[in-house]
C-alpha positions as a Markdown table, in Angstrom:
| # | Residue | x | y | z |
|---|---|---|---|---|
| 1 | Met | 68.4 | -23.9 | 78.7 |
| 2 | Thr | 65.6 | -25.6 | 80.7 |
| 3 | Ile | 62.2 | -24.2 | 80.9 |
| 4 | Arg | 60.0 | -25.2 | 83.8 |
| 5 | Ser | 56.3 | -24.6 | 83.4 |
| 6 | Gln | 54.2 | -23.1 | 86.4 |
| 7 | Leu | 50.5 | -23.1 | 86.5 |
| 8 | Glu | 48.3 | -21.6 | 89.2 |
| 9 | Ala | 44.6 | -21.9 | 90.2 |
| 10 | Asn | 42.5 | -20.9 | 93.2 |
| 11 | Thr | 40.1 | -23.2 | 94.9 |
| 12 | Ser | 37.7 | -23.3 | 97.8 |
| 13 | Leu | 39.5 | -26.4 | 99.2 |
| 14 | Asp | 42.0 | -25.9 | 102.1 |
| 15 | Gly | 45.6 | -26.5 | 101.5 |
| 16 | Ala | 46.0 | -29.9 | 103.1 |
| 17 | Ala | 43.0 | -31.2 | 101.1 |
| 18 | Val | 44.7 | -29.9 | 97.8 |
| 19 | Leu | 47.9 | -31.5 | 98.5 |
| 20 | Glu | 46.3 | -34.9 | 99.4 |
| 21 | Ala | 44.3 | -34.6 | 96.1 |
| 22 | Ala | 47.4 | -33.9 | 94.2 |
| 23 | Thr | 49.1 | -36.9 | 95.8 |
| 24 | Asn | 46.2 | -39.2 | 95.0 |
| 25 | Phe | 45.7 | -37.8 | 91.4 |
| 26 | Phe | 49.4 | -38.5 | 90.4 |
| 27 | Ala | 49.5 | -41.9 | 92.1 |
| 28 | Asn | 46.6 | -43.1 | 90.1 |
| 29 | Arg | 47.9 | -42.1 | 86.7 |
| 30 | Asn | 48.8 | -44.5 | 84.0 |
| 31 | Gly | 52.4 | -45.6 | 83.3 |
| 32 | Ile | 54.7 | -42.7 | 82.5 |
| 33 | Tyr | 52.3 | -40.1 | 84.1 |
| 34 | Ala | 52.4 | -41.6 | 87.6 |
| 35 | Ala | 54.3 | -39.6 | 90.3 |
| 36 | Phe | 54.7 | -40.6 | 93.9 |
| 37 | Pro | 55.5 | -38.5 | 97.2 |
| 38 | Glu | 59.1 | -37.7 | 97.7 |
| 39 | Lys | 59.1 | -34.8 | 100.1 |
| 40 | Ser | 56.2 | -32.9 | 101.7 |
| 41 | Gly | 55.3 | -30.2 | 104.2 |
| 42 | Pro | 52.3 | -28.2 | 105.3 |
| 43 | Thr | 52.4 | -26.0 | 102.2 |
| 44 | Tyr | 53.9 | -28.3 | 99.6 |
| 45 | Val | 54.4 | -31.7 | 98.1 |
| 46 | Ala | 57.1 | -32.8 | 95.7 |
| 47 | Leu | 56.3 | -35.9 | 93.7 |
| 48 | Arg | 58.8 | -37.9 | 91.6 |
| 49 | Gly | 57.7 | -39.4 | 88.3 |
| 50 | Gln | 59.0 | -41.5 | 85.5 |
| 51 | Gly | 62.7 | -40.8 | 84.7 |
| 52 | Gly | 63.1 | -38.7 | 88.0 |
| 53 | Glu | 60.7 | -35.9 | 86.7 |
| 54 | Asp | 59.7 | -33.5 | 89.6 |
| 55 | Val | 56.2 | -32.5 | 90.0 |
| 56 | Ile | 55.9 | -29.8 | 92.7 |
| 57 | Phe | 52.7 | -28.3 | 94.3 |
| 58 | Gly | 52.6 | -25.4 | 96.6 |
| 59 | Val | 49.6 | -23.9 | 98.4 |
| 60 | Ala | 49.0 | -20.5 | 100.0 |
| 61 | Ile | 46.0 | -19.3 | 102.0 |
| 62 | Ile | 43.9 | -16.6 | 100.3 |
| 63 | Pro | 40.6 | -14.9 | 101.5 |
| 64 | Gly | 38.0 | -17.7 | 101.1 |
| 65 | Gly | 40.3 | -20.5 | 99.7 |
| 66 | Thr | 43.6 | -21.5 | 98.6 |
| 67 | Arg | 46.0 | -20.4 | 95.8 |
| 68 | Val | 47.6 | -23.6 | 94.2 |
| 69 | Thr | 50.7 | -23.7 | 92.2 |
| 70 | Gly | 52.1 | -26.5 | 90.2 |
| 71 | Ser | 55.5 | -26.8 | 88.5 |
| 72 | Ser | 57.1 | -29.4 | 86.4 |
| 73 | Tyr | 59.3 | -29.6 | 83.3 |
| 74 | Met | 57.2 | -32.2 | 81.3 |
| 75 | Phe | 54.0 | -32.8 | 83.3 |
| 76 | Asp | 52.4 | -29.5 | 82.5 |
| 77 | Gln | 49.4 | -31.1 | 80.8 |
| 78 | Gln | 48.8 | -33.4 | 83.8 |
| 79 | Ile | 49.1 | -30.6 | 86.2 |
| 80 | Ala | 46.6 | -28.5 | 84.1 |
| 81 | Arg | 44.2 | -31.5 | 84.3 |
| 82 | Phe | 44.6 | -31.9 | 88.0 |
| 83 | Leu | 43.9 | -28.2 | 88.6 |
| 84 | Ser | 40.8 | -28.4 | 86.6 |
| 85 | Thr | 39.4 | -31.1 | 89.0 |
| 86 | Leu | 39.5 | -28.7 | 92.0 |
| 87 | Pro | 36.3 | -27.1 | 93.2 |
| 88 | Pro | 35.9 | -23.4 | 91.9 |
| 89 | Tyr | 37.0 | -20.5 | 94.0 |
| 90 | Ser | 34.5 | -17.8 | 94.9 |
| 91 | Pro | 36.0 | -14.6 | 96.3 |
| 92 | Pro | 34.3 | -13.3 | 99.5 |
| 93 | Pro | 32.1 | -10.4 | 98.9 |
| 94 | Ala | 33.7 | -7.0 | 99.2 |
| 95 | Arg | 33.2 | -5.2 | 102.5 |
| 96 | Glu | 30.3 | -2.7 | 102.4 |
| 97 | Leu | 30.9 | 0.8 | 103.4 |
| 98 | Val | 29.8 | 1.5 | 107.1 |
| 99 | Ala | 29.3 | 5.1 | 106.8 |
| 100 | Asp | 27.1 | 6.9 | 104.3 |
| 101 | Val | 29.3 | 9.1 | 101.9 |
| 102 | Ala | 26.9 | 11.9 | 102.4 |
| 103 | Asp | 27.2 | 11.9 | 106.2 |
| 104 | Ala | 30.9 | 11.9 | 105.9 |
| 105 | Ala | 31.3 | 15.1 | 103.9 |
| 106 | Val | 34.9 | 16.3 | 103.6 |
| 107 | Pro | 35.6 | 19.8 | 102.8 |
| 108 | Asp | 36.8 | 20.5 | 99.5 |
| 109 | Ala | 40.6 | 21.2 | 99.6 |
| 110 | Thr | 40.8 | 22.6 | 96.0 |
| 111 | Pro | 42.6 | 26.0 | 96.0 |
| 112 | Gly | 40.0 | 28.8 | 95.6 |
| 113 | Ala | 37.0 | 26.6 | 96.5 |
| 114 | Pro | 34.4 | 28.3 | 98.5 |
| 115 | Ala | 34.2 | 27.4 | 102.2 |
| 116 | Ala | 31.4 | 25.3 | 103.4 |
């Protein structure tokens, strides 16, 4: 049985910048931890490392940033190190209520409740 690790992080970078950063990060690793692009698309990059090891990154747009997923059989520590280099993610503020709750009174629908 083979176990592939998957790590995720959110960042304020856009997806293209994340994939470029992953490609550069792994191309500049020493010896057995280096990996180079094999396939890529707008939302993923597949890198090939020592001994044919796959390192895959995928990105998805989330409000205010990007969710990054990295997966590999043996490069989990290097993926975690890369993810820690990404700028932090700050979710956008929650939408404020437009109407005042007191102005939007809803009649009580509880059985036996007095009519307003």
